[in-house]
Biotite code that builds the C-alpha atoms (Angstrom):
import biotite.structure as struc

atoms = struc.array([
    struc.Atom([12.693, 26.354, -18.333], chain_id="A", res_id=1, res_name="MET", atom_name="CA", element="C"),
    struc.Atom([10.218, 27.704, -20.876], chain_id="A", res_id=2, res_name="ILE", atom_name="CA", element="C"),
    struc.Atom([9.338, 25.858, -24.054], chain_id="A", res_id=3, res_name="PHE", atom_name="CA", element="C"),
    struc.Atom([6.697, 25.628, -26.788], chain_id="A", res_id=4, res_name="ASP", atom_name="CA", element="C"),
    struc.Atom([3.922, 23.177, -26.050], chain_id="A", res_id=5, res_name="TYR", atom_name="CA", element="C"),
    struc.Atom([1.808, 21.822, -28.877], chain_id="A", res_id=6, res_name="ASN", atom_name="CA", element="C"),
    struc.Atom([-0.118, 18.690, -27.954], chain_id="A", res_id=7, res_name="LEU", atom_name="CA", element="C"),
    struc.Atom([-1.397, 16.620, -30.868], chain_id="A", res_id=8, res_name="LYS", atom_name="CA", element="C"),
    struc.Atom([-4.825, 15.011, -30.727], chain_id="A", res_id=9, res_name="LYS", atom_name="CA", element="C"),
    struc.Atom([-3.433, 11.506, -31.212], chain_id="A", res_id=10, res_name="GLU", atom_name="CA", element="C"),
    struc.Atom([-0.949, 12.049, -28.368], chain_id="A", res_id=11, res_name="GLU", atom_name="CA", element="C"),
    struc.Atom([-3.785, 13.167, -26.143], chain_id="A", res_id=12, res_name="TYR", atom_name="CA", element="C"),
    struc.Atom([-5.843, 10.036, -26.860], chain_id="A", res_id=13, res_name="PHE", atom_name="CA", element="C"),
    struc.Atom([-2.838, 7.811, -26.324], chain_id="A", res_id=14, res_name="GLN", atom_name="CA", element="C"),
    struc.Atom([-1.861, 9.479, -23.045], chain_id="A", res_id=15, res_name="SER", atom_name="CA", element="C"),
    struc.Atom([-5.383, 9.417, -21.593], chain_id="A", res_id=16, res_name="ILE", atom_name="CA", element="C"),
    struc.Atom([-5.687, 5.756, -22.510], chain_id="A", res_id=17, res_name="ARG", atom_name="CA", element="C"),
    struc.Atom([-2.297, 4.959, -20.922], chain_id="A", res_id=18, res_name="LEU", atom_name="CA", element="C"),
    struc.Atom([-3.154, 6.845, -17.758], chain_id="A", res_id=19, res_name="TYR", atom_name="CA", element="C"),
    struc.Atom([-6.617, 5.317, -17.392], chain_id="A", res_id=20, res_name="THR", atom_name="CA", element="C"),
    struc.Atom([-5.455, 1.753, -18.045], chain_id="A", res_id=21, res_name="ARG", atom_name="CA", element="C"),
    struc.Atom([-2.236, 1.844, -15.996], chain_id="A", res_id=22, res_name="ASN", atom_name="CA", element="C"),
    struc.Atom([-2.456, 4.457, -13.247], chain_id="A", res_id=23, res_name="TYR", atom_name="CA", element="C"),
    struc.Atom([-6.115, 5.256, -12.528], chain_id="A", res_id=24, res_name="ASP", atom_name="CA", element="C"),
    struc.Atom([-7.622, 2.920, -9.918], chain_id="A", res_id=25, res_name="ARG", atom_name="CA", element="C"),
    struc.Atom([-11.169, 3.400, -11.218], chain_id="A", res_id=26, res_name="GLU", atom_name="CA", element="C"),
    struc.Atom([-10.072, 2.673, -14.797], chain_id="A", res_id=27, res_name="GLY", atom_name="CA", element="C"),
    struc.Atom([-8.276, -0.512, -13.744], chain_id="A", res_id=28, res_name="LYS", atom_name="CA", element="C"),
    struc.Atom([-11.345, -1.610, -11.780], chain_id="A", res_id=29, res_name="ARG", atom_name="CA", element="C"),
    struc.Atom([-13.656, -1.103, -14.774], chain_id="A", res_id=30, res_name="LYS", atom_name="CA", element="C"),
    struc.Atom([-11.345, -3.108, -17.010], chain_id="A", res_id=31, res_name="ILE", atom_name="CA", element="C"),
    struc.Atom([-11.143, -5.986, -14.521], chain_id="A", res_id=32, res_name="ILE", atom_name="CA", element="C"),
    struc.Atom([-14.930, -5.998, -14.037], chain_id="A", res_id=33, res_name="VAL", atom_name="CA", element="C"),
    struc.Atom([-15.445, -6.092, -17.820], chain_id="A", res_id=34, res_name="ASN", atom_name="CA", element="C"),
    struc.Atom([-13.012, -8.967, -18.271], chain_id="A", res_id=35, res_name="TYR", atom_name="CA", element="C"),
    struc.Atom([-14.477, -10.979, -15.391], chain_id="A", res_id=36, res_name="LEU", atom_name="CA", element="C"),
    struc.Atom([-18.077, -10.378, -16.512], chain_id="A", res_id=37, res_name="SER", atom_name="CA", element="C"),
    struc.Atom([-17.261, -11.322, -20.095], chain_id="A", res_id=38, res_name="GLY", atom_name="CA", element="C"),
    struc.Atom([-15.409, -14.472, -19.066], chain_id="A", res_id=39, res_name="ILE", atom_name="CA", element="C"),
    struc.Atom([-18.297, -15.418, -16.780], chain_id="A", res_id=40, res_name="PHE", atom_name="CA", element="C"),
    struc.Atom([-20.800, -15.101, -19.642], chain_id="A", res_id=41, res_name="LEU", atom_name="CA", element="C"),
    struc.Atom([-18.563, -17.143, -21.951], chain_id="A", res_id=42, res_name="LEU", atom_name="CA", element="C"),
    struc.Atom([-18.288, -19.840, -19.283], chain_id="A", res_id=43, res_name="LEU", atom_name="CA", element="C"),
    struc.Atom([-22.069, -19.827, -18.798], chain_id="A", res_id=44, res_name="VAL", atom_name="CA", element="C"),
    struc.Atom([-22.612, -20.352, -22.522], chain_id="A", res_id=45, res_name="SER", atom_name="CA", element="C"),
    struc.Atom([-19.995, -23.130, -22.543], chain_id="A", res_id=46, res_name="LEU", atom_name="CA", element="C"),
    struc.Atom([-21.652, -24.744, -19.518], chain_id="A", res_id=47, res_name="TYR", atom_name="CA", element="C"),
    struc.Atom([-25.043, -24.599, -21.233], chain_id="A", res_id=48, res_name="MET", atom_name="CA", element="C"),
    struc.Atom([-23.644, -26.250, -24.372], chain_id="A", res_id=49, res_name="ILE", atom_name="CA", element="C"),
    struc.Atom([-21.828, -28.956, -22.395], chain_id="A", res_id=50, res_name="LEU", atom_name="CA", element="C"),
    struc.Atom([-24.793, -29.705, -20.148], chain_id="A", res_id=51, res_name="SER", atom_name="CA", element="C"),
    struc.Atom([-27.030, -29.950, -23.192], chain_id="A", res_id=52, res_name="LEU", atom_name="CA", element="C"),
    struc.Atom([-24.578, -32.314, -24.897], chain_id="A", res_id=53, res_name="TYR", atom_name="CA", element="C"),
    struc.Atom([-24.256, -34.512, -21.793], chain_id="A", res_id=54, res_name="ILE", atom_name="CA", element="C"),
    struc.Atom([-28.027, -34.604, -21.311], chain_id="A", res_id=55, res_name="GLN", atom_name="CA", element="C"),
    struc.Atom([-28.621, -35.582, -24.944], chain_id="A", res_id=56, res_name="LEU", atom_name="CA", element="C"),
    struc.Atom([-26.040, -38.372, -24.647], chain_id="A", res_id=57, res_name="ASN", atom_name="CA", element="C"),
    struc.Atom([-27.829, -39.646, -21.541], chain_id="A", res_id=58, res_name="ASN", atom_name="CA", element="C"),
    struc.Atom([-31.136, -39.546, -23.410], chain_id="A", res_id=59, res_name="PHE", atom_name="CA", element="C"),
    struc.Atom([-29.611, -41.518, -26.282], chain_id="A", res_id=60, res_name="LYS", atom_name="CA", element="C"),
    struc.Atom([-28.554, -44.244, -23.863], chain_id="A", res_id=61, res_name="LYS", atom_name="CA", element="C"),
    struc.Atom([-31.938, -44.568, -22.177], chain_id="A", res_id=62, res_name="THR", atom_name="CA", element="C"),
    struc.Atom([-34.531, -43.497, -24.756], chain_id="A", res_id=63, res_name="LEU", atom_name="CA", element="C"),
    struc.Atom([-35.263, -44.649, -28.288], chain_id="A", res_id=64, res_name="PRO", atom_name="CA", element="C"),
    struc.Atom([-33.935, -42.530, -31.163], chain_id="A", res_id=65, res_name="ASP", atom_name="CA", element="C"),
    struc.Atom([-37.316, -41.136, -32.198], chain_id="A", res_id=66, res_name="TYR", atom_name="CA", element="C"),
    struc.Atom([-37.899, -39.794, -28.643], chain_id="A", res_id=67, res_name="MET", atom_name="CA", element="C"),
    struc.Atom([-34.468, -38.144, -28.631], chain_id="A", res_id=68, res_name="VAL", atom_name="CA", element="C"),
    struc.Atom([-35.269, -36.495, -31.975], chain_id="A", res_id=69, res_name="ARG", atom_name="CA", element="C"),
    struc.Atom([-38.575, -35.230, -30.580], chain_id="A", res_id=70, res_name="ILE", atom_name="CA", element="C"),
    struc.Atom([-36.790, -33.804, -27.508], chain_id="A", res_id=71, res_name="LEU", atom_name="CA", element="C"),
    struc.Atom([-34.142, -32.090, -29.642], chain_id="A", res_id=72, res_name="ILE", atom_name="CA", element="C"),
    struc.Atom([-36.850, -30.748, -31.925], chain_id="A", res_id=73, res_name="ASN", atom_name="CA", element="C"),
    struc.Atom([-38.813, -29.377, -28.961], chain_id="A", res_id=74, res_name="GLN", atom_name="CA", element="C"),
    struc.Atom([-35.728, -27.892, -27.354], chain_id="A", res_id=75, res_name="LEU", atom_name="CA", element="C"),
    struc.Atom([-34.369, -26.081, -30.396], chain_id="A", res_id=76, res_name="PHE", atom_name="CA", element="C"),
    struc.Atom([-37.377, -25.271, -32.541], chain_id="A", res_id=77, res_name="THR", atom_name="CA", element="C"),
    struc.Atom([-39.942, -24.107, -30.017], chain_id="A", res_id=78, res_name="LYS", atom_name="CA", element="C"),
    struc.Atom([-39.226, -20.360, -30.034], chain_id="A", res_id=79, res_name="HIS", atom_name="CA", element="C"),
    struc.Atom([-35.490, -21.128, -30.165], chain_id="A", res_id=80, res_name="PHE", atom_name="CA", element="C"),
    struc.Atom([-35.309, -19.978, -26.536], chain_id="A", res_id=81, res_name="ALA", atom_name="CA", element="C"),
    struc.Atom([-32.529, -22.252, -25.324], chain_id="A", res_id=82, res_name="TYR", atom_name="CA", element="C"),
    struc.Atom([-30.393, -21.701, -28.405], chain_id="A", res_id=83, res_name="LEU", atom_name="CA", element="C"),
    struc.Atom([-31.020, -17.952, -28.189], chain_id="A", res_id=84, res_name="ALA", atom_name="CA", element="C"),
    struc.Atom([-29.866, -17.915, -24.549], chain_id="A", res_id=85, res_name="MET", atom_name="CA", element="C"),
    struc.Atom([-26.628, -19.688, -25.472], chain_id="A", res_id=86, res_name="ILE", atom_name="CA", element="C"),
    struc.Atom([-25.932, -17.340, -28.379], chain_id="A", res_id=87, res_name="VAL", atom_name="CA", element="C"),
    struc.Atom([-26.877, -14.284, -26.311], chain_id="A", res_id=88, res_name="LEU", atom_name="CA", element="C"),
    struc.Atom([-24.533, -15.224, -23.449], chain_id="A", res_id=89, res_name="CYS", atom_name="CA", element="C"),
    struc.Atom([-21.714, -15.934, -25.892], chain_id="A", res_id=90, res_name="PHE", atom_name="CA", element="C"),
    struc.Atom([-22.131, -12.691, -27.864], chain_id="A", res_id=91, res_name="VAL", atom_name="CA", element="C"),
    struc.Atom([-22.557, -10.566, -24.729], chain_id="A", res_id=92, res_name="LEU", atom_name="CA", element="C"),
    struc.Atom([-19.434, -12.138, -23.243], chain_id="A", res_id=93, res_name="GLY", atom_name="CA", element="C"),
    struc.Atom([-17.388, -11.246, -26.316], chain_id="A", res_id=94, res_name="ILE", atom_name="CA", element="C"),
    struc.Atom([-18.805, -7.695, -26.453], chain_id="A", res_id=95, res_name="VAL", atom_name="CA", element="C"),
    struc.Atom([-18.066, -7.070, -22.769], chain_id="A", res_id=96, res_name="ILE", atom_name="CA", element="C"),
    struc.Atom([-14.503, -8.415, -23.062], chain_id="A", res_id=97, res_name="ILE", atom_name="CA", element="C"),
    struc.Atom([-13.940, -6.236, -26.132], chain_id="A", res_id=98, res_name="TYR", atom_name="CA", element="C"),
    struc.Atom([-15.303, -3.236, -24.235], chain_id="A", res_id=99, res_name="ASN", atom_name="CA", element="C"),
    struc.Atom([-12.745, -3.878, -21.501], chain_id="A", res_id=100, res_name="GLY", atom_name="CA", element="C"),
    struc.Atom([-10.008, -4.244, -24.097], chain_id="A", res_id=101, res_name="TYR", atom_name="CA", element="C"),
    struc.Atom([-10.670, -0.863, -25.738], chain_id="A", res_id=102, res_name="ILE", atom_name="CA", element="C"),
    struc.Atom([-11.519, 1.020, -22.499], chain_id="A", res_id=103, res_name="TYR", atom_name="CA", element="C"),
    struc.Atom([-11.559, 3.997, -22.488], chain_id="A", res_id=104, res_name="PRO", atom_name="CA", element="C"),
    struc.Atom([-12.928, 4.257, -25.986], chain_id="A", res_id=105, res_name="SER", atom_name="CA", element="C"),
    struc.Atom([-11.971, 7.096, -28.286], chain_id="A", res_id=106, res_name="ARG", atom_name="CA", element="C"),
    struc.Atom([-15.600, 8.297, -28.299], chain_id="A", res_id=107, res_name="GLY", atom_name="CA", element="C"),
    struc.Atom([-15.680, 8.522, -24.514], chain_id="A", res_id=108, res_name="LYS", atom_name="CA", element="C"),
    struc.Atom([-12.440, 10.504, -24.490], chain_id="A", res_id=109, res_name="ILE", atom_name="CA", element="C"),
    struc.Atom([-13.704, 12.841, -27.233], chain_id="A", res_id=110, res_name="GLU", atom_name="CA", element="C"),
    struc.Atom([-16.786, 13.709, -25.159], chain_id="A", res_id=111, res_name="LYS", atom_name="CA", element="C"),
    struc.Atom([-14.616, 15.151, -22.403], chain_id="A", res_id=112, res_name="SER", atom_name="CA", element="C"),
    struc.Atom([-12.084, 17.020, -24.553], chain_id="A", res_id=113, res_name="ILE", atom_name="CA", element="C"),
    struc.Atom([-11.406, 20.678, -23.977], chain_id="A", res_id=114, res_name="ASP", atom_name="CA", element="C"),
    struc.Atom([-10.342, 21.834, -27.455], chain_id="A", res_id=115, res_name="LEU", atom_name="CA", element="C"),
    struc.Atom([-8.171, 24.587, -25.968], chain_id="A", res_id=116, res_name="ASN", atom_name="CA", element="C"),
    struc.Atom([-5.528, 22.028, -25.021], chain_id="A", res_id=117, res_name="ILE", atom_name="CA", element="C"),
    struc.Atom([-4.591, 21.603, -28.687], chain_id="A", res_id=118, res_name="PHE", atom_name="CA", element="C"),
    struc.Atom([-3.802, 25.288, -29.187], chain_id="A", res_id=119, res_name="GLU", atom_name="CA", element="C"),
    struc.Atom([-0.133, 26.311, -29.255], chain_id="A", res_id=120, res_name="PRO", atom_name="CA", element="C"),
    struc.Atom([1.048, 27.228, -25.761], chain_id="A", res_id=121, res_name="ARG", atom_name="CA", element="C"),
    struc.Atom([4.089, 28.263, -23.822], chain_id="A", res_id=122, res_name="GLN", atom_name="CA", element="C"),
    struc.Atom([4.886, 26.184, -20.770], chain_id="A", res_id=123, res_name="VAL", atom_name="CA", element="C"),
    struc.Atom([7.202, 27.028, -17.925], chain_id="A", res_id=124, res_name="GLU", atom_name="CA", element="C"),
    struc.Atom([8.366, 24.385, -15.477], chain_id="A", res_id=125, res_name="ILE", atom_name="CA", element="C"),
    struc.Atom([10.187, 25.621, -12.396], chain_id="A", res_id=126, res_name="ASN", atom_name="CA", element="C"),
    struc.Atom([10.538, 24.759, -8.709], chain_id="A", res_id=127, res_name="ASP", atom_name="CA", element="C"),
    struc.Atom([7.083, 26.185, -7.942], chain_id="A", res_id=128, res_name="LYS", atom_name="CA", element="C"),
    struc.Atom([5.144, 24.213, -10.541], chain_id="A", res_id=129, res_name="GLY", atom_name="CA", element="C"),
    struc.Atom([3.953, 24.132, -14.125], chain_id="A", res_id=130, res_name="ILE", atom_name="CA", element="C"),
    struc.Atom([2.570, 27.264, -15.731], chain_id="A", res_id=131, res_name="PHE", atom_name="CA", element="C"),
    struc.Atom([1.094, 27.430, -19.213], chain_id="A", res_id=132, res_name="SER", atom_name="CA", element="C"),
    struc.Atom([-0.485, 30.144, -21.303], chain_id="A", res_id=133, res_name="TRP", atom_name="CA", element="C"),
    struc.Atom([-2.057, 30.169, -24.726], chain_id="A", res_id=134, res_name="SER", atom_name="CA", element="C"),
    struc.Atom([-0.233, 31.933, -27.544], chain_id="A", res_id=135, res_name="LEU", atom_name="CA", element="C"),
    struc.Atom([-3.590, 32.771, -29.158], chain_id="A", res_id=136, res_name="ASN", atom_name="CA", element="C"),
    struc.Atom([-5.335, 33.999, -26.016], chain_id="A", res_id=137, res_name="ASN", atom_name="CA", element="C"),
    struc.Atom([-3.171, 35.735, -23.415], chain_id="A", res_id=138, res_name="GLU", atom_name="CA", element="C"),
    struc.Atom([-5.906, 35.608, -20.771], chain_id="A", res_id=139, res_name="THR", atom_name="CA", element="C"),
    struc.Atom([-6.011, 31.820, -20.766], chain_id="A", res_id=140, res_name="GLU", atom_name="CA", element="C"),
    struc.Atom([-3.447, 30.757, -18.178], chain_id="A", res_id=141, res_name="LYS", atom_name="CA", element="C"),
    struc.Atom([-3.119, 27.568, -16.165], chain_id="A", res_id=142, res_name="ASN", atom_name="CA", element="C"),
    struc.Atom([-1.070, 27.086, -13.019], chain_id="A", res_id=143, res_name="SER", atom_name="CA", element="C"),
    struc.Atom([-0.324, 23.746, -11.412], chain_id="A", res_id=144, res_name="TYR", atom_name="CA", element="C"),
    struc.Atom([1.807, 23.993, -8.275], chain_id="A", res_id=145, res_name="PHE", atom_name="CA", element="C"),
    struc.Atom([3.907, 20.981, -7.296], chain_id="A", res_id=146, res_name="TRP", atom_name="CA", element="C"),
    struc.Atom([2.137, 20.753, -3.938], chain_id="A", res_id=147, res_name="LYS", atom_name="CA", element="C"),
    struc.Atom([-1.184, 20.342, -5.812], chain_id="A", res_id=148, res_name="ASP", atom_name="CA", element="C"),
    struc.Atom([0.101, 17.720, -8.272], chain_id="A", res_id=149, res_name="ILE", atom_name="CA", element="C"),
    struc.Atom([-0.712, 14.358, -6.721], chain_id="A", res_id=150, res_name="GLU", atom_name="CA", element="C"),
    struc.Atom([1.611, 12.158, -8.820], chain_id="A", res_id=151, res_name="ASP", atom_name="CA", element="C"),
    struc.Atom([3.899, 12.257, -11.834], chain_id="A", res_id=152, res_name="VAL", atom_name="CA", element="C"),
    struc.Atom([4.119, 9.113, -13.958], chain_id="A", res_id=153, res_name="PHE", atom_name="CA", element="C"),
    struc.Atom([6.628, 8.407, -16.695], chain_id="A", res_id=154, res_name="GLU", atom_name="CA", element="C"),
    struc.Atom([5.788, 6.326, -19.770], chain_id="A", res_id=155, res_name="THR", atom_name="CA", element="C"),
    struc.Atom([7.842, 5.746, -22.921], chain_id="A", res_id=156, res_name="ASN", atom_name="CA", element="C"),
    struc.Atom([6.469, 8.865, -24.597], chain_id="A", res_id=157, res_name="GLU", atom_name="CA", element="C"),
    struc.Atom([4.920, 11.050, -21.877], chain_id="A", res_id=158, res_name="PHE", atom_name="CA", element="C"),
    struc.Atom([5.066, 12.457, -18.405], chain_id="A", res_id=159, res_name="TYR", atom_name="CA", element="C"),
    struc.Atom([1.567, 12.247, -16.949], chain_id="A", res_id=160, res_name="LEU", atom_name="CA", element="C"),
    struc.Atom([0.856, 14.554, -14.023], chain_id="A", res_id=161, res_name="MET", atom_name="CA", element="C"),
    struc.Atom([-2.218, 13.846, -11.947], chain_id="A", res_id=162, res_name="LYS", atom_name="CA", element="C"),
    struc.Atom([-3.749, 17.186, -10.977], chain_id="A", res_id=163, res_name="ILE", atom_name="CA", element="C"),
    struc.Atom([-7.000, 15.834, -9.526], chain_id="A", res_id=164, res_name="SER", atom_name="CA", element="C"),
    struc.Atom([-9.096, 12.694, -9.759], chain_id="A", res_id=165, res_name="LYS", atom_name="CA", element="C"),
    struc.Atom([-10.321, 13.506, -13.281], chain_id="A", res_id=166, res_name="LYS", atom_name="CA", element="C"),
    struc.Atom([-7.617, 15.844, -14.566], chain_id="A", res_id=167, res_name="LYS", atom_name="CA", element="C"),
    struc.Atom([-4.100, 15.202, -15.801], chain_id="A", res_id=168, res_name="ILE", atom_name="CA", element="C"),
    struc.Atom([-1.467, 17.326, -17.477], chain_id="A", res_id=169, res_name="PHE", atom_name="CA", element="C"),
    struc.Atom([0.234, 15.595, -20.405], chain_id="A", res_id=170, res_name="VAL", atom_name="CA", element="C"),
    struc.Atom([3.829, 16.472, -21.185], chain_id="A", res_id=171, res_name="LEU", atom_name="CA", element="C"),
    struc.Atom([5.151, 14.670, -24.286], chain_id="A", res_id=172, res_name="PRO", atom_name="CA", element="C"),
    struc.Atom([8.840, 13.782, -23.994], chain_id="A", res_id=173, res_name="LYS", atom_name="CA", element="C"),
    struc.Atom([9.470, 14.955, -27.552], chain_id="A", res_id=174, res_name="ARG", atom_name="CA", element="C"),
    struc.Atom([9.137, 18.545, -26.303], chain_id="A", res_id=175, res_name="MET", atom_name="CA", element="C"),
    struc.Atom([12.031, 18.240, -23.847], chain_id="A", res_id=176, res_name="LEU", atom_name="CA", element="C"),
    struc.Atom([15.744, 17.735, -24.381], chain_id="A", res_id=177, res_name="SER", atom_name="CA", element="C"),
    struc.Atom([17.380, 14.762, -22.666], chain_id="A", res_id=178, res_name="THR", atom_name="CA", element="C"),
    struc.Atom([19.132, 17.028, -20.141], chain_id="A", res_id=179, res_name="LYS", atom_name="CA", element="C"),
    struc.Atom([15.862, 18.700, -19.174], chain_id="A", res_id=180, res_name="ILE", atom_name="CA", element="C"),
    struc.Atom([14.194, 15.272, -18.985], chain_id="A", res_id=181, res_name="GLN", atom_name="CA", element="C"),
    struc.Atom([16.847, 13.926, -16.613], chain_id="A", res_id=182, res_name="SER", atom_name="CA", element="C"),
    struc.Atom([16.512, 17.007, -14.371], chain_id="A", res_id=183, res_name="ASP", atom_name="CA", element="C"),
    struc.Atom([12.731, 16.664, -14.442], chain_id="A", res_id=184, res_name="PHE", atom_name="CA", element="C"),
    struc.Atom([12.870, 12.955, -13.542], chain_id="A", res_id=185, res_name="ILE", atom_name="CA", element="C"),
    struc.Atom([15.287, 13.597, -10.700], chain_id="A", res_id=186, res_name="GLU", atom_name="CA", element="C"),
    struc.Atom([13.117, 16.294, -9.140], chain_id="A", res_id=187, res_name="LYS", atom_name="CA", element="C"),
    struc.Atom([9.536, 15.276, -9.828], chain_id="A", res_id=188, res_name="HIS", atom_name="CA", element="C"),
    struc.Atom([8.838, 11.781, -11.214], chain_id="A", res_id=189, res_name="VAL", atom_name="CA", element="C"),
    struc.Atom([7.543, 9.426, -8.533], chain_id="A", res_id=190, res_name="THR", atom_name="CA", element="C"),
    struc.Atom([6.900, 6.219, -10.495], chain_id="A", res_id=191, res_name="LYS", atom_name="CA", element="C"),
])
């Protein structure tokens, strides 16, 4: 089957994000590490606040009020070091969790974009593989044989074909009729 292939930029970002978050082992690992690191920093800041609160309550029970005020004053006004550590751990924890939530960021994806993928193309899918050529530049041809494609993943909107560790071929479902999609799934989709 031969059809017109015109990948939109937004589809590309969405597909790369889906692949990295759901099917790429390295991407999943980075997300988990970010979440765990962020949660750890949030717990450290919570522990520091709770330990400070418990210690001040113990001081109030054993020391006179003026001594407790002096201790609090020393702890929080002298270079604000302890308070700064609590705030720093809390803010870093939130930033790291957010980084895991948005991974991979749009900026990171844009750095690795080959702008030729957004040009209008013709794509042929047959029993040998996937072949594409640019309508604007006849010399630009890509061939991906089925034996070289490591995996084919199906999402709600795309077929994602893993060519190598850092390269995928994105096939939006909107480009295929339902009959062609069912044939494609039957022959090639693994997960």
